[in-house]
PDB file as gemmi writes it, atoms N, CA and C in Angstrom:
CRYST1    1.000    1.000    1.000  90.00  90.00  90.00 P 1                      
ATOM      1  N   MET A   1       0.920  -1.255  -0.012  1.00  0.00           N  
ATOM      2  CA  MET A   1       0.004  -0.044  -0.031  1.00  0.00           C  
ATOM      3  C   MET A   1       0.902   1.253   0.050  1.00  0.00           C  
ATOM      4  N   THR A   2       0.500   2.133  -0.702  1.00  0.00           N  
ATOM      5  CA  THR A   2       1.149   3.482  -0.815  1.00  0.00           C  
ATOM      6  C   THR A   2       0.579   4.553   0.083  1.00  0.00           C  
ATOM      7  N   CYS A   3       1.365   5.352   0.595  1.00  0.00           N  
ATOM      8  CA  CYS A   3       0.990   6.582   1.255  1.00  0.00           C  
ATOM      9  C   CYS A   3       2.034   7.680   0.948  1.00  0.00           C  
ATOM     10  N   CYS A   4       1.397   8.690   0.377  1.00  0.00           N  
ATOM     11  CA  CYS A   4       2.460   9.855   0.124  1.00  0.00           C  
ATOM     12  C   CYS A   4       3.654   9.347  -0.805  1.00  0.00           C  
ATOM     13  N   GLY A   5       3.560   8.552  -1.559  1.00  0.00           N  
ATOM     14  CA  GLY A   5       4.671   8.006  -2.497  1.00  0.00           C  
ATOM     15  C   GLY A   5       5.466   6.816  -1.898  1.00  0.00           C  
ATOM     16  N   LEU A   6       5.166   6.479  -0.601  1.00  0.00           N  
ATOM     17  CA  LEU A   6       5.999   5.538   0.084  1.00  0.00           C  
ATOM     18  C   LEU A   6       5.324   4.213   0.136  1.00  0.00           C  
ATOM     19  N   GLN A   7       6.144   3.076  -0.017  1.00  0.00           N  
ATOM     20  CA  GLN A   7       5.597   1.806   0.121  1.00  0.00           C  
ATOM     21  C   GLN A   7       5.837   1.260   1.475  1.00  0.00           C  
ATOM     22  N   ALA A   8       4.877   0.526   2.068  1.00  0.00           N  
ATOM     23  CA  ALA A   8       5.046  -0.161   3.474  1.00  0.00           C  
ATOM     24  C   ALA A   8       5.374  -1.595   2.989  1.00  0.00           C  
ATOM     25  N   GLY A   9       6.309  -2.036   3.771  1.00  0.00           N  
ATOM     26  CA  GLY A   9       6.677  -3.406   3.458  1.00  0.00           C  
ATOM     27  C   GLY A   9       8.230  -3.674   3.445  1.00  0.00           C  
ATOM     28  N   TYR A  10       8.630  -4.956   2.839  1.00  0.00           N  
ATOM     29  CA  TYR A  10       9.923  -5.334   2.976  1.00  0.00           C  
ATOM     30  C   TYR A  10      10.853  -4.572   1.777  1.00  0.00           C  
ATOM     31  N   GLY A  11      10.297  -4.436   0.854  1.00  0.00           N  
ATOM     32  CA  GLY A  11      10.885  -3.871  -0.375  1.00  0.00           C  
ATOM     33  C   GLY A  11      11.029  -2.293  -0.395  1.00  0.00           C  
ATOM     34  N   SER A  12      10.594  -1.595   0.741  1.00  0.00           N  
ATOM     35  CA  SER A  12      10.559  -0.245   0.670  1.00  0.00           C  
ATOM     36  C   SER A  12      11.731   0.416   1.181  1.00  0.00           C  
ATOM     37  N   GLY A  13      12.804  -0.207   1.521  1.00  0.00           N  
ATOM     38  CA  GLY A  13      13.987   0.290   2.300  1.00  0.00           C  
ATOM     39  C   GLY A  13      13.774   0.191   3.873  1.00  0.00           C  
ATOM     40  N   GLU A  14      12.821  -0.312   4.251  1.00  0.00           N  
ATOM     41  CA  GLU A  14      12.689  -0.494   5.636  1.00  0.00           C  
ATOM     42  C   GLU A  14      13.461  -1.436   6.217  1.00  0.00           C  
ATOM     43  N   LYS A  15      14.233  -1.202   7.330  1.00  0.00           N  
ATOM     44  CA  LYS A  15      15.159  -2.013   7.899  1.00  0.00           C  
ATOM     45  C   LYS A  15      14.528  -3.121   8.562  1.00  0.00           C  
ATOM     46  N   THR A  16      13.421  -2.806   9.292  1.00  0.00           N  
ATOM     47  CA  THR A  16      12.664  -3.729  10.057  1.00  0.00           C  
ATOM     48  C   THR A  16      11.204  -3.925   9.487  1.00  0.00           C  
ATOM     49  N   PRO A  17      10.748  -5.165   9.484  1.00  0.00           N  
ATOM     50  CA  PRO A  17       9.539  -5.477   8.800  1.00  0.00           C  
ATOM     51  C   PRO A  17       8.306  -5.239   9.923  1.00  0.00           C  
ATOM     52  N   LEU A  18       8.383  -4.286  10.684  1.00  0.00           N  
ATOM     53  CA  LEU A  18       7.433  -4.088  11.894  1.00  0.00           C  
ATOM     54  C   LEU A  18       6.099  -3.614  11.100  1.00  0.00           C  
ATOM     55  N   LEU A  19       6.174  -2.852  10.116  1.00  0.00           N  
ATOM     56  CA  LEU A  19       4.940  -2.218   9.529  1.00  0.00           C  
ATOM     57  C   LEU A  19       4.503  -2.938   8.213  1.00  0.00           C  
ATOM     58  N   ALA A  20       5.044  -4.070   7.955  1.00  0.00           N  
ATOM     59  CA  ALA A  20       4.693  -4.839   6.801  1.00  0.00           C  
ATOM     60  C   ALA A  20       3.311  -5.113   6.641  1.00  0.00           C  
ATOM     61  N   ASP A  21       2.605  -5.558   7.573  1.00  0.00           N  
ATOM     62  CA  ASP A  21       1.229  -5.995   7.578  1.00  0.00           C  
ATOM     63  C   ASP A  21       0.346  -4.906   8.026  1.00  0.00           C  
ATOM     64  N   VAL A  22       0.786  -3.606   8.189  1.00  0.00           N  
ATOM     65  CA  VAL A  22      -0.125  -2.574   8.628  1.00  0.00           C  
ATOM     66  C   VAL A  22      -0.734  -1.831   7.517  1.00  0.00           C  
ATOM     67  N   GLU A  23      -2.034  -1.622   7.582  1.00  0.00           N  
ATOM     68  CA  GLU A  23      -2.613  -0.711   6.470  1.00  0.00           C  
ATOM     69  C   GLU A  23      -2.531   0.569   7.065  1.00  0.00           C  
ATOM     70  N   LEU A  24      -2.293   1.637   6.189  1.00  0.00           N  
ATOM     71  CA  LEU A  24      -2.252   2.958   6.632  1.00  0.00           C  
ATOM     72  C   LEU A  24      -3.638   3.580   6.211  1.00  0.00           C  
ATOM     73  N   ASP A  25      -4.257   4.151   7.234  1.00  0.00           N  
ATOM     74  CA  ASP A  25      -5.528   4.904   6.931  1.00  0.00           C  
ATOM     75  C   ASP A  25      -5.234   6.312   7.004  1.00  0.00           C  
ATOM     76  N   ASP A  26      -6.168   7.104   6.529  1.00  0.00           N  
ATOM     77  CA  ASP A  26      -6.124   8.535   6.610  1.00  0.00           C  
ATOM     78  C   ASP A  26      -6.578   8.939   8.023  1.00  0.00           C  
ATOM     79  N   ALA A  27      -7.502   8.321   8.666  1.00  0.00           N  
ATOM     80  CA  ALA A  27      -8.037   8.690   9.924  1.00  0.00           C  
ATOM     81  C   ALA A  27      -7.360   7.732  10.920  1.00  0.00           C  
ATOM     82  N   ALA A  28      -6.848   8.497  11.925  1.00  0.00           N  
ATOM     83  CA  ALA A  28      -5.988   7.820  12.962  1.00  0.00           C  
ATOM     84  C   ALA A  28      -6.986   7.869  14.351  1.00  0.00           C  
ATOM     85  N   ASP A  29      -6.688   6.866  15.049  1.00  0.00           N  
ATOM     86  CA  ASP A  29      -7.568   6.897  16.298  1.00  0.00           C  
ATOM     87  C   ASP A  29      -6.636   7.442  17.300  1.00  0.00           C  
ATOM     88  N   VAL A  30      -7.302   8.511  17.942  1.00  0.00           N  
ATOM     89  CA  VAL A  30      -6.380   9.297  18.845  1.00  0.00           C  
ATOM     90  C   VAL A  30      -7.092   9.175  20.244  1.00  0.00           C  
ATOM     91  N   THR A  31      -6.512   8.881  21.295  1.00  0.00           N  
ATOM     92  CA  THR A  31      -6.987   9.060  22.749  1.00  0.00           C  
ATOM     93  C   THR A  31      -6.540  10.154  23.368  1.00  0.00           C  
ATOM     94  N   VAL A  32      -7.519  11.070  23.786  1.00  0.00           N  
ATOM     95  CA  VAL A  32      -7.108  12.401  24.414  1.00  0.00           C  
ATOM     96  C   VAL A  32      -7.482  12.228  26.005  1.00  0.00           C  
ATOM     97  N   ARG A  33      -6.639  12.500  26.747  1.00  0.00           N  
ATOM     98  CA  ARG A  33      -6.907  12.510  28.201  1.00  0.00           C  
ATOM     99  C   ARG A  33      -7.827  13.541  28.506  1.00  0.00           C  
ATOM    100  N   ASP A  34      -8.704  13.267  29.401  1.00  0.00           N  
ATOM    101  CA  ASP A  34      -9.505  14.377  29.963  1.00  0.00           C  
ATOM    102  C   ASP A  34      -8.801  15.318  30.968  1.00  0.00           C  
ATOM    103  N   PRO A  35      -8.580  16.531  30.476  1.00  0.00           N  
ATOM    104  CA  PRO A  35      -7.773  17.463  31.343  1.00  0.00           C  
ATOM    105  C   PRO A  35      -8.324  17.592  32.840  1.00  0.00           C  
ATOM    106  N   LYS A  36      -9.529  17.298  33.016  1.00  0.00           N  
ATOM    107  CA  LYS A  36      -9.993  17.336  34.337  1.00  0.00           C  
ATOM    108  C   LYS A  36      -9.596  16.239  35.418  1.00  0.00           C  
ATOM    109  N   LYS A  37      -9.144  15.120  34.775  1.00  0.00           N  
ATOM    110  CA  LYS A  37      -8.809  14.001  35.389  1.00  0.00           C  
ATOM    111  C   LYS A  37      -7.323  13.839  35.679  1.00  0.00           C  
ATOM    112  N   LYS A  38      -6.599  14.778  36.105  1.00  0.00           N  
ATOM    113  CA  LYS A  38      -5.153  14.639  36.322  1.00  0.00           C  
ATOM    114  C   LYS A  38      -4.936  13.969  37.472  1.00  0.00           C  
ATOM    115  N   LYS A  39      -3.790  13.208  37.634  1.00  0.00           N  
ATOM    116  CA  LYS A  39      -3.409  12.648  38.818  1.00  0.00           C  
ATOM    117  C   LYS A  39      -2.716  13.515  39.578  1.00  0.00           C  
ATOM    118  N   GLU A  40      -2.901  13.332  40.840  1.00  0.00           N  
ATOM    119  CA  GLU A  40      -2.208  14.290  41.749  1.00  0.00           C  
ATOM    120  C   GLU A  40      -0.730  13.707  41.875  1.00  0.00           C  
ATOM    121  N   PRO A  41       0.324  14.662  42.046  1.00  0.00           N  
ATOM    122  CA  PRO A  41       1.596  14.141  42.154  1.00  0.00           C  
ATOM    123  C   PRO A  41       1.923  13.601  43.472  1.00  0.00           C  
ATOM    124  N   SER A  42       2.586  12.483  43.584  1.00  0.00           N  
ATOM    125  CA  SER A  42       2.834  11.783  44.964  1.00  0.00           C  
ATOM    126  C   SER A  42       4.266  11.606  45.329  1.00  0.00           C  
ATOM    127  N   LEU A  43       4.774  12.239  46.424  1.00  0.00           N  
ATOM    128  CA  LEU A  43       6.077  12.281  46.752  1.00  0.00           C  
ATOM    129  C   LEU A  43       6.512  10.905  47.149  1.00  0.00           C  
ATOM    130  N   THR A  44       5.614  10.015  47.771  1.00  0.00           N  
ATOM    131  CA  THR A  44       5.955   8.746  48.058  1.00  0.00           C  
ATOM    132  C   THR A  44       6.193   7.934  46.869  1.00  0.00           C  
ATOM    133  N   TRP A  45       5.335   7.937  45.829  1.00  0.00           N  
ATOM    134  CA  TRP A  45       5.627   7.241  44.799  1.00  0.00           C  
ATOM    135  C   TRP A  45       6.908   7.626  43.954  1.00  0.00           C  
ATOM    136  N   ALA A  46       7.238   9.021  43.793  1.00  0.00           N  
ATOM    137  CA  ALA A  46       8.476   9.501  43.364  1.00  0.00           C  
ATOM    138  C   ALA A  46       9.597   8.968  44.105  1.00  0.00           C  
ATOM    139  N   LEU A  47       9.638   8.971  45.459  1.00  0.00           N  
ATOM    140  CA  LEU A  47      10.770   8.522  46.041  1.00  0.00           C  
ATOM    141  C   LEU A  47      10.889   6.951  46.000  1.00  0.00           C  
ATOM    142  N   CYS A  48       9.806   6.247  45.956  1.00  0.00           N  
ATOM    143  CA  CYS A  48       9.844   4.824  45.502  1.00  0.00           C  
ATOM    144  C   CYS A  48      10.564   4.411  44.363  1.00  0.00           C  
ATOM    145  N   LYS A  49      10.112   5.123  43.222  1.00  0.00           N  
ATOM    146  CA  LYS A  49      10.639   5.102  41.979  1.00  0.00           C  
ATOM    147  C   LYS A  49      12.185   5.389  41.972  1.00  0.00           C  
ATOM    148  N   VAL A  50      12.550   6.443  42.502  1.00  0.00           N  
ATOM    149  CA  VAL A  50      13.903   6.762  42.549  1.00  0.00           C  
ATOM    150  C   VAL A  50      14.986   6.000  43.564  1.00  0.00           C  
ATOM    151  N   TYR A  51      14.445   5.809  44.743  1.00  0.00           N  
ATOM    152  CA  TYR A  51      15.380   4.962  45.736  1.00  0.00           C  
ATOM    153  C   TYR A  51      14.824   3.650  46.071  1.00  0.00           C  
ATOM    154  N   GLY A  52      13.876   3.124  45.394  1.00  0.00           N  
ATOM    155  CA  GLY A  52      13.271   1.851  45.727  1.00  0.00           C  
ATOM    156  C   GLY A  52      14.292   0.686  45.526  1.00  0.00           C  
ATOM    157  N   PRO A  53      14.971   0.554  44.507  1.00  0.00           N  
ATOM    158  CA  PRO A  53      15.827  -0.582  44.213  1.00  0.00           C  
ATOM    159  C   PRO A  53      17.094  -0.436  45.359  1.00  0.00           C  
ATOM    160  N   THR A  54      17.501   0.807  45.571  1.00  0.00           N  
ATOM    161  CA  THR A  54      18.456   0.864  46.622  1.00  0.00           C  
ATOM    162  C   THR A  54      18.266   0.639  47.917  1.00  0.00           C  
ATOM    163  N   MET A  55      16.965   0.931  48.220  1.00  0.00           N  
ATOM    164  CA  MET A  55      16.529   0.707  49.419  1.00  0.00           C  
ATOM    165  C   MET A  55      16.137  -0.915  49.696  1.00  0.00           C  
ATOM    166  N   LEU A  56      15.739  -1.425  48.659  1.00  0.00           N  
ATOM    167  CA  LEU A  56      15.503  -2.854  48.679  1.00  0.00           C  
ATOM    168  C   LEU A  56      16.724  -3.655  48.826  1.00  0.00           C  
ATOM    169  N   LEU A  57      17.828  -3.253  48.215  1.00  0.00           N  
ATOM    170  CA  LEU A  57      19.115  -4.002  48.317  1.00  0.00           C  
ATOM    171  C   LEU A  57      19.628  -3.657  49.809  1.00  0.00           C  
ATOM    172  N   ALA A  58      19.564  -2.499  50.255  1.00  0.00           N  
ATOM    173  CA  ALA A  58      19.947  -2.197  51.616  1.00  0.00           C  
ATOM    174  C   ALA A  58      19.179  -2.926  52.684  1.00  0.00           C  
ATOM    175  N   TRP A  59      17.934  -3.102  52.374  1.00  0.00           N  
ATOM    176  CA  TRP A  59      17.117  -3.813  53.315  1.00  0.00           C  
ATOM    177  C   TRP A  59      17.525  -5.389  53.286  1.00  0.00           C  
ATOM    178  N   ALA A  60      17.883  -5.965  52.042  1.00  0.00           N  
ATOM    179  CA  ALA A  60      18.355  -7.442  52.062  1.00  0.00           C  
ATOM    180  C   ALA A  60      19.477  -7.440  52.749  1.00  0.00           C  
ATOM    181  N   CYS A  61      20.569  -6.486  52.642  1.00  0.00           N  
ATOM    182  CA  CYS A  61      21.862  -6.605  53.416  1.00  0.00           C  
ATOM    183  C   CYS A  61      21.624  -6.642  54.788  1.00  0.00           C  
ATOM    184  N   LYS A  62      20.745  -5.787  55.305  1.00  0.00           N  
ATOM    185  CA  LYS A  62      20.509  -5.608  56.721  1.00  0.00           C  
ATOM    186  C   LYS A  62      19.993  -6.846  57.189  1.00  0.00           C  
ATOM    187  N   LEU A  63      18.957  -7.382  56.486  1.00  0.00           N  
ATOM    188  CA  LEU A  63      18.295  -8.821  56.887  1.00  0.00           C  
ATOM    189  C   LEU A  63      19.446  -9.800  57.071  1.00  0.00           C  
ATOM    190  N   VAL A  64      20.451  -9.924  56.136  1.00  0.00           N  
ATOM    191  CA  VAL A  64      21.311 -10.880  56.261  1.00  0.00           C  
ATOM    192  C   VAL A  64      22.288 -10.750  57.484  1.00  0.00           C  
ATOM    193  N   TYR A  65      22.683  -9.438  57.668  1.00  0.00           N  
ATOM    194  CA  TYR A  65      23.281  -8.924  58.738  1.00  0.00           C  
ATOM    195  C   TYR A  65      22.707  -9.362  60.122  1.00  0.00           C  
ATOM    196  N   ASP A  66      21.478  -9.163  60.329  1.00  0.00           N  
ATOM    197  CA  ASP A  66      20.603  -9.484  61.402  1.00  0.00           C  
ATOM    198  C   ASP A  66      20.735 -10.970  61.616  1.00  0.00           C  
ATOM    199  N   VAL A  67      20.475 -11.638  60.680  1.00  0.00           N  
ATOM    200  CA  VAL A  67      20.313 -13.103  60.829  1.00  0.00           C  
ATOM    201  C   VAL A  67      21.599 -13.678  61.235  1.00  0.00           C  
ATOM    202  N   LEU A  68      22.918 -13.169  60.668  1.00  0.00           N  
ATOM    203  CA  LEU A  68      24.165 -13.718  60.981  1.00  0.00           C  
ATOM    204  C   LEU A  68      24.524 -13.206  62.449  1.00  0.00           C  
ATOM    205  N   THR A  69      23.920 -12.068  62.918  1.00  0.00           N  
ATOM    206  CA  THR A  69      24.215 -11.565  64.362  1.00  0.00           C  
ATOM    207  C   THR A  69      23.548 -12.462  65.225  1.00  0.00           C  
ATOM    208  N   PHE A  70      22.382 -12.956  64.888  1.00  0.00           N  
ATOM    209  CA  PHE A  70      21.434 -13.790  65.713  1.00  0.00           C  
ATOM    210  C   PHE A  70      21.984 -15.223  65.822  1.00  0.00           C  
ATOM    211  N   VAL A  71      22.515 -15.716  64.774  1.00  0.00           N  
ATOM    212  CA  VAL A  71      23.018 -17.084  64.663  1.00  0.00           C  
ATOM    213  C   VAL A  71      24.415 -17.215  65.165  1.00  0.00           C  
ATOM    214  N   GLY A  72      25.303 -16.119  65.235  1.00  0.00           N  
ATOM    215  CA  GLY A  72      26.493 -16.243  65.539  1.00  0.00           C  
ATOM    216  C   GLY A  72      26.771 -16.764  66.885  1.00  0.00           C  
ATOM    217  N   PRO A  73      26.238 -16.230  67.968  1.00  0.00           N  
ATOM    218  CA  PRO A  73      26.440 -16.715  69.299  1.00  0.00           C  
ATOM    219  C   PRO A  73      25.919 -18.180  69.424  1.00  0.00           C  
ATOM    220  N   MET A  74      24.998 -18.652  68.671  1.00  0.00           N  
ATOM    221  CA  MET A  74      24.489 -20.066  68.660  1.00  0.00           C  
ATOM    222  C   MET A  74      25.486 -20.993  68.105  1.00  0.00           C  
ATOM    223  N   LEU A  75      26.200 -20.513  67.165  1.00  0.00           N  
ATOM    224  CA  LEU A  75      27.362 -21.276  66.426  1.00  0.00           C  
ATOM    225  C   LEU A  75      28.519 -21.533  67.322  1.00  0.00           C  
ATOM    226  N   GLN A  76      28.829 -20.466  68.285  1.00  0.00           N  
ATOM    227  CA  GLN A  76      29.976 -20.458  69.195  1.00  0.00           C  
ATOM    228  C   GLN A  76      29.701 -21.528  70.396  1.00  0.00           C  
ATOM    229  N   SER A  77      28.589 -21.639  70.656  1.00  0.00           N  
ATOM    230  CA  SER A  77      28.324 -22.573  71.927  1.00  0.00           C  
ATOM    231  C   SER A  77      28.266 -23.968  71.711  1.00  0.00           C  
TER     232      SER A  77                                                      
END                                                                             
């Protein structure tokens, strides 16, 4: 199928055949968000996204340390 002089498919110079089976229409479906339904920004969510993996690793290291501290005296006796 041609659109604006371009062909979609393998022979059009397209390096990846992602659009080989897609038909191009003049009308596109566009989803517009309702401007009244904006999500409130959340400091907690932002901090979790930024520091979450680091805090999870720190929590895991602390757990291993606590378990070894608890088991250590039991192994010595």
